[in-house]
N, C-alpha and C positions, 0 to 999 in steps of 0.2 A: 428948049428946056424941058418941055413935056416929054419929048422923046427920050431924053436922057433919064428922066425919072422912071419912065415906063421900062426902060432897058434895065435899070438897076433893080426894079421889082422883079423883073423876069429872071434876073440872075440869082436872086435870093430863093426863088421857088425850088430849084434843084438842090440847093444846100439844105433846105428844110426837109425835102424828101430824103436826102442822103442821111440826115440825122435821125429821121424816123426809122429808116432802114437799119441804121446802126443800133438804135435803141432796141428795136425788135430783135435783132440778131443777138445782142448781149443778153437780153432777157431770156431768149431761147437757150443760150449756152448755160446760163445760171440754172434754169430748170433742169437741163440735162445733168449738170453737176449734182444738183440736189437729188435727182432721181438715182444717179449712179451711187451717191453716198448712201442713200436709203437702201439701195440694193445691197451694197457692201455691208452695211450695218446689219441688215436683215440676215444676210448669209452668215456673217460673223456670229450673230446671236444664235442662229440655227446650229452652226457648228459647235459653239460653246455648249448650247443645250444638249446637243448630241453627245458631246464629250462628257458633260456632267451626268447625263443619263447613263452613259456607258460606265462611268466610274461608280455611280450609285448601284448600277446593275451588278458590278463586280465587287462591291463592298462586302467584307466579311464582318459579321457582328460578333463582338467579343466582350467578355467581362474582364475587368482589370482590378489591380490593387497595388499598393505600395509595399515594399519590404518593411517589416516592423522589427523593432528591438524587443526581445523577450528573454526570459530566463529559460535556458535549455539544460537538460540533464542527460547524463549517460547512466542508464539504469539497466539492471538485470531483472527480468520479469519471470516469475515462477508462481506456482500455486501449491496450496497445502490446506491443512485442517487446523482449526483452533483447538488447543488443549489448555486445561487449567494449570495455573502455576502450582497448586497443590491439590492432590486428589488422593483419597484413601478409602478403603473398604473396611469398615469396623466389624470386628467379630469378638466373641467372648473367649476368654482364656479357659473358662470352666464350663462344664455342662450345667444345666439347671432349667428352671421354669421362669418365664418372664412374668414379673409382677406388674410392671407398668411401662408404657412408652410415653415419654413426656413431650415429644415433638412431632410435627407433621412434615410431610414432604414440602420443600420450598422454604421452610423456616430459616431465618438467619440465626446462627449460633455464635456464642462467645467461647473463647478458649476455656476449657474446664466445665462447661455447661453439661448437665446430665441429660442423656438421651433415653437410656433404658436402665431399668432396675430389675435385677433378678431377685427371686425369693432368697432371703439371706438368714432366716431364723436358724436353720440347722447349721449354717456356716458359723454364725455368731456363737452358737452353743459349743460347737467343736473348738472354736477359738478359746472360749472360756475354760473348757476342760483342759486344753493344752497349757494355758497360762497357769492354771491351778497346779497341774502336775509339775510344771517347770519350777514353781515356787517351792513345792515340796522337795524336789530334787536339790534345789539350791540350799535349802535348810540343812540337808544331810551333809553337804560338803563343808567340812570343818578344816579350813586351811591352817588355822592357828594350831589346832591339835596335831596336824601332820608335821608342821615345822618344829613343834616342841619335841615330838618323838624322834625326829631326825637328829636334833641336837643331843638328845639323850643317848641315841645309838652311837653317834660319833664320839661321845665321851665314855662309852662302854658301860653305861648304866643299864641298858636293856640289850637283849640278845638280838641277833640278826633276824631270827625267825619272828620275834615279836614286831620288829620294825617292818619286815616284809608284809606282815598281815595288815598293819596300819596303812602302809603305802598302797597296797592292793585295794583296800576299801576306799581310800581317798581317790585313787585314779578311776575306779568304777563309778563312784558318785559324781566325779567331775565329768566323765564321759556321758553319763545319763543326763546331767544338767545341760550339757552342750547339745545333746540330741533333742531334748525337750525345747530348748531355746529355738532350735531350727524348726521344730514342729510348730511352735507359736508363730514364727515368721511366716511359715507356709500357710497356716490357718488365717493369719492376718492378711496375707496377700490374696488368698481366695475370697475372703470376706470383702476386701476392697474391690476385687474383680467383679463382684456382683453389681457394681455401678459402672456403666459404660458411658464415658464422657467424651466430649469433643477435644481432640489433642491440639487444635488450633482454631482460630476464628474461621467460620466456614458457613456454607449453605447446605442444608440437608437435601441432597440431590435425590436420594432414594431411601425409603424406610422399608425394610424387608421383614421386620419383626412385628408380631401381634401379641397382645396381652393374653396370657394363659398358655402360650406356646412353649413346648419343651424343646430346648435346643441342645446341640452338641458343641463341644469345644471347637473353635475354628469356623463355626458356621457363619456366613456373611449376614450381618444384621442391618447395616446402614452404610450408604456411600455419602461422603462429605467432599465438597469441593470449595476451594478458595479461588475466586475469579477477580480479585482486586487487580491482579495482573493476569494476562493470558499470553500464551505463546502461539505462534504459527510455526509449525514444523514443516519445512520444505526441503526438497532435494535440489542440489546444485551440481551441475556438470563439472567435470575436471577442467574444461576449457575456461570456465568462469571463476572457479574457486580461488585462483591466484589474485583476482581483483578485489576480493572481499576481505574485509578486516572487521574484527570485533568493534562494536560501537558505531558502525556506519548507520546512517538514517535509512528508514524504509517507510514506504507508503502502502497502506493496506486497505483494500475494499472488499466488501462481501456482497452476496446476491440478495441479502435481506435488507440492505440499507444503502442509500446513496451517499452516506457520509464517508469521508476519507479519514482513516485513522493513521496515527503516526507511531512508529516504534523504532527500535534499534536492534542491530544484530547482537545477540547475547551469547550464543554458543555455536561453535563450528566444530563438527567432528573432525578429528585429525586423520581418520582412516576412512577410506571409501568403502561403500557397501560392496561386498564381493560379487553380488549378483547384478545389481544395476550399475555399478561403477560410478555412483554419485555420492556426494557428501551430504549428510544430514545437517541442517542448519536451523537454529531456532531464533525467531524474531520476537522480542518481548514488547508487549503493548500495555500501557496503562489503561485500566478498565474500571475506574472507581464507580461509575454509574451502572456497571454490569450489563451494558447493552450488547456486549459480545459474549456469545455462549459457546462452550466447548462443543466440538463436533461440526461447527459451521464451516463450509467451504470458503476459502479466502484467496484473493489474488494479491500477490506481494510484488512490490517494485523496490528493489534495493538500489539506492542511489550511490554510485561509485565515483561520480564526478559531476561538476556543475559549472556552467557558463552563465553568470548572472545577467550579462548584457550581450546577447547574441543577435546578429542580424538574421532574420528568418523570413521565409516565404511559405505560402501554403503548398502542401504536396501536390495539390491540383494544378499548380503552375508548371510542373515538370512535363516535358513533352518527349516523345520517343520517335526517333527516325531510324528506319532499318539500316540506313547507310552510315549512321553516326554512332560512335561509342561515347560513353560518358553521360553526363547529365546536362540537359539543355533547357532553356526557357526562351519565350518570346518577349521582347521588350517593345514598347511603343514609342516611336519618335516621329514627329510630324505626321501623325495619323497613318503611319505605316509600321508594319511588324518586321522585327529583325531578330534573328536567332542569336543567342548568347550562351556559350558554355560556362558552367559554374562548377566549383568544387564545394563539396558539402561536408558538414560535420555531424553534430548530434541530431537525432530525429525524435519526434514525438508522434502521437497518433495522427495529428493533423498538419504539423509544421516540420520544416527541415531547416537546419542552420546553413547559411552560405558563408564560407570562409574565404572565398576568392573576392577580389574587389567588385563591389556593386553599389551604385549610387542609391541611397535610401529614397531619393526623390523620384526615381524613374518608375514608370508604369510597367507592370508585368502582367501578362495575360494569364488568367486563371480558368477561363472556360472559352471554348470555341477554337482552341489552337489546333485541333486536328484538321481544320480546313485551311490553315495558314501556310504560307510559303514566304520565302525571303522577299521583303519589300511589299508584301501584300497590303492593299488599302484596307483600313479597318474603320469600323464605327463602334464606339464604346456604348454599351447598354448597361443599365443598372441590373444587378443580380436579383 
């Protein structure tokens, strides 16, 4: 029995050794797999990092925006100078000596307000003398006496010679009366001409007269302007004149103000200038606060058409390629840039209308596109 037990124990020893060997072998294989997996993972990560670094190295940094809906206009731009709605140089109808000047340069005047008074004593005296002579002449004219003698002549009571004398005296007296009436009218006109008044509400732009000065008839004495409305007078080429109609709106800017003024086309010359071959046009602007002054240089934009809700992109989005005609932009899809041809409409200083199909939600490149190519990887940066 002892031998049998010893034999059984002896048989179990090789089995244990074999199990230990197997366990050691399995453990070694597991370690190999783990090492192999770690190597593969490390290599994969290294390759991924290399690719990512390569992609980052090749990234092109760009600025982008979305298309926007804006009002766009078709306008004709030109330049000109402001002129007053009304302007006049006052002068005297008669010679004389200036008694007083009632206004100063820059004063606001009402219609009929006196500016200059000439000495009028002599004129009033001449008027009085003429009126007196006219009254005397009128008293000499006896129309009833003439009519009575005419009847007597027709009835044969008086001779023709007698009637001719009466008629001649009557006609001479009548002519003298009419002559003196005209003299009175002339003297009255001259007396009234000694007062020089504003013919319309205006501003005294220039006062050229001084008290005590002796002036001649027709000599300039004062310049008046009314600038409640002003005009911009501009030339328009024959190419554009057909687009413009009276009443079209216009936008006006000047070098002295950042304010934008609004006006309307008020006058279009029907005939072109023979030298420049352009048409003169006047744009009327309301100017109740008198901020616009005659002589100022102005820029005018006449609006001939308007698109209230146009899809627009910045002009900086347009890209040029030597091999491609038309207008192109770069759009961004899945962090890559792709060229897209567009058709355009109205333009402004900064924007351009897109009339071909374009998704308003798409991103378009506005800066950095000179480095781009089809499918280029991009990184968006803030402007």
